[in-house]
N, C-alpha and C positions, 0 to 999 in steps of 0.2 A: 777322619772324614769330615767331622764338624769343623776342624781347624782349616781344612782346605776350602770349605764353603765360606768360612769367615774371610779368608784371604782373598777369595774371588770377589766377595761383596765389597771389601775395602778397596780392592783394585778398581772395581767398577765405579765407585764413588770418586776415587782419585781421578779416573779418566774423565768423568762428567765435569769435575771441577776444572780440569785443564781445558776442556772444550768451551765451557762458559767464559773463562778468562780470555781465551783466544777470540771468542765472538765479541766480547766487550771491547777488546783492543782493536778489532777490525772496525767496529762501529765508531769508536773514537777517532780512528785514522780517517774514516770516510767523512765524519763531521768536520775534522780539521781540514780535509782536502777541499770541501765545498767552499768556494770563494764568497766573501760578503759582497753586498751590493756596492758597486763602484761609486765613489764620491763624485766622479766626473760624469756619471751617466745622467740621462734625461728621461723624463716621463711625461707623456702627453695626456692632458686631462681636459674634459669638458668643464664648463663653468659649474655645473651641478656637482661633478666629482670633486672639483677643487674646493667647493664649500664644504663638502662632506669630509675631506681630508683635514681642512682647517678645524672643523668642529671636533673631530676625533682627537687631533693633537691638543686642542685646548682642554678637552676633558681629561686627557692623560696628565697634562701639566697641572691641573687643578686638584690632584689628589687621586689619580687613578692607580691602577696596578703597576708597581715598580717594574715587574718582569715585562709587562706589556709595553711600558715606556721604553725599556732598553731594546725590545724587539722592534718597536716602531722606529726608534732612532737608527738601528742597524739596517732596517729595510728602506730607509729614505734614499732616493737618488740624489745626485748632486744638484739637480735643478728640475723644477716643474715648468712645463710649457702649457699655458692655459689658453684655450681658444674660446673667443666670445665675439659673435657677430663678425666673423672673418678677420678678426684681429688676434694677435698672439701676444701674450704677456709672459716674460721670463722671471721666475721666482727662484732665487738662490736659497739653499736649504742648510748651509753650514751652521748657521746660528740655531736653527730648530733642532738639528741633530745633537748639537752640544747641550742644549737645554733638556732634551728628552733623556740623554745619558745621565745628566746631573740629577734629574728628577727620579730616575731609576736607582741611582746610588743612594740618595738621601731624600726619600719621599716626604718625610715629615719636617724637614728643615726648610726655612725660608732662604732662598738664594737669589742674589741680585740678577744672575743670568736667567734664572727661571722666570722671575717677575718681569724682566724686560721682554722676554719672549712672549709672555702672556699678553702684554700691552700691544706688542707688534702683531700677534695673531688676531687680537680683537680689531685692530685697525684694518688689517687685510680682509677679515671677514665682513666688516661693515662695507668696505669698498666693493667686495664681490657681490654682496646682497643688493647694493644699489645698481650695479651693472645688470644683475638678474632681473630686478624690478623694471628697469628701463627696457630690457629686451622683451619682457612679457607685455609691457604696455604697448610697445610697437606692434607686437604680434596681435594683440587684441584689437588695436585700432585698424590694422590692415584687414583683419577678419570681419570687423563690423562694416568697414567701407565696402568690402566685397559683397557682403549680404545686402547692403543698401543699394549698390549698383545693380545687383541681380533683381531686386524688387522693382526698381524704377525702370529697368529695361523690359519689364513685362508689357504685354500688348495693351492691357487696360490703362497703363500710365503713359503710353507713347502719345505725344502731341498734347498732353494735358499740361496746362500752365495756369496757375492762379493769378489774380490781379497783383500788379506791382504796387510798391509803396506809393509811387506817384499817382497811379490811377485811383487808389483808395483815398488819398489826400484830396485829389481833384473832386471826386464824388462827394466827399464830406463838405468841401468849400461850396460847391454848387448847391448842395442840399440846404446848407445854412442860408445862403443868399436867397434862394427861392422861398424859404420859409419867412425870411424877413420882408421880402417884397410882397409876399402874400398878406402879411400883416399890414403893410403900409398901403398897398394898392389893391387890396382885396375887394373893396367896395367899388372900385373903378372898373373891375372886370376887364383888365387889359388882356390883349391877346398874348399867346405864348411867345410870338416873335418879339414883341415889345419887351416882354420880361427878359428874354434872352439878351436883347440888346443892352438893356440896363445892367444886367448881371455882368456882361463882358466889359462894359464901360467901368463899372466899379472895380473889376479885376485889374483892368489896365491902370487905373489910378493907384490902386494898391501896389501894383508892380513897380510903377514909377517912383512912388514914395519909398519902397523898399530898396530900389536901386540907388536912389539919392542917399539914403541912410548908409548903405554899404560903401559907396564911394567916399562919403565924408568920413566914415570911420576908418577906412584904409589910409586916407590922407593924414588924418590925425595920428594914426599909429606910426606912420613913417616920420612925421615931424616930432614925435615924442622923443625926448632924450632919456636914455636909460641911466638913471642915477643910482641904481642899486649898488653895484660894485662891492658889496660886502661878502658875497658868496665866493668861496675859493673854487677855482676851476679844477676839474678832475685831472689827475696826473697824466701827462702825455707820454708817448712811447719813448721820447728822449729822456724824460725823468726816470722812467723805469730802467732804461738802458744805463743811465748814470749810476743808479743804485746797484744794478747787476755788476758793473765793473768794479765799484767800490767793494762789494762783498767778495768778489773773486780775488781781488788784491789782498783782502784781509784773510783769505783762506776759508771763508764761509761759503762753500760751494753750494750748499743746500739753499741758502737765501739767494745766491746768485742765479740759480736755475729758476727759482720762484719769480724773481724780478724779470728774468729773461722771458718767461712765458707771458707775463702781463705786458711786457714791451711789445711782443708779437701781436697780442690781441689788440692793444691800443693802436698799433700800426695798421692792422686790418680794418679797424673802425675808422681810422683817418682816411683810408683810401676807399671806404664805403663797400668793403667786402662783407663786413659784419656790422649789424646794427649796434648802437651803443646801449648796453644793458649789463651792469655789473652784477646783477642777481643771477645770471646764468651760471650753470656748472661748466667745467671744462669740456665735458662730453657734449653738452648741448651746443656750445659754441662750435665744436668740431663738426657737428651734424649740419650746421647752417652753411658750411662751406662746401660747395660742390666738389665731388671727387675728381672731376676733370680740371678744376682750377689749380694752377701751379702753386698756390699757397696751401693747398690741402695737405700735401706730404710733409713739409716742414712743421706745420701746426700739429699734425698727428704725432710726430716724433716728440715735439715739445710737450704735448699733452700727456703722452705715455710716461715720459721722464718725470714730469711734475707729479703724476699720480704715484709713481714708485718712490720718489725722493721726498716729496712734501707730505703726501698723505700716507704712504706706506712706510715711512721712516727708514728707507734704505740709505746706507751711507753714500754721500755724494763725493766724487773725486774730481780732480782736475780734468781727467779725461771726459767726464760727464759734462763739465762746463764747456770744454772745447767743442764737443758735439753740439751743445745748445747754441754756442756762438756761430757755428756753421749754419744752423737753421736760421739764425738772425741775419746772416749774410744773404741767404737765399731770399729772405723777405725784405732785403734792402734796409735793414736796421743798422747793420754794421758794414763797414767797408772791408774788403777782403784783406787789406794790409793791416787791419787793426790787431794789436797785440791782445791775446785772449787771457793768458794767465801769466803770472810772474815766472820768468825763466823759460816759457814755452816758445 
């Protein structure tokens, strides 16, 4: 009887072991059957989500959990599409996926691929934070302007207007003249009519003297010969275009796109669409061009490509230069028959 009970117990344990092995095999097959994220898929992000993803990836590359690094790399899509102020930016992620996988395999070793990815992430994060700051500043300005308009449209402010600068200046001049006349002719006790006549006469004389001085100064300025000649003029759009062509022929498409953008800006300055100011950022220059202006679309494409290639360190190709050259043709910087790249 005891032997039979032992055999049943052993048989039950053997059956349970078979069931557990079968369950593990089924779980493994299910895990293998679940497909990874496609490297060609895309993910739409807001600017805030994009900054969060960049910060998370930067933290993992800087010594985070190797398991989390591998999971993050496997979960990345092929491309991020970031929306900011009704504009879309495409960010390829092959380089980030490779860096996260490398950091997961060797977390404590310095690797050139990981270090380069850190620098690239820092540059992208800085550019994204600048875009976010500009968007918040625009929102704050619009909100403040709305509140100010609401206050000034109230009934107690309607029709109210303070004295103009000219009225204040005229009152000060008349007051000064009257005080001086009071000192000079106070004992004579002249009437107010006579005082006003004398004041207007002095004003007329002062105005004639001022007009004479202004005419003489303008004539002297026209006759003056400019002998400075030492300052070098700012590069024109033809100079930038020449640099862009030379860079493209040398295979340096990153420098070619940089020079092409500044050729477009210099061209718009020359035709007085943009004011001349080299201290502006590319986004500030783009905002100064009205969206209904035919120059807005090509300048927007050149600005986006400059941000990705020059500031974002994306690799520039001959195709990128060809597209930039098309925008220069639209802005009449290049003739349509101009050869863009060697062999193209």
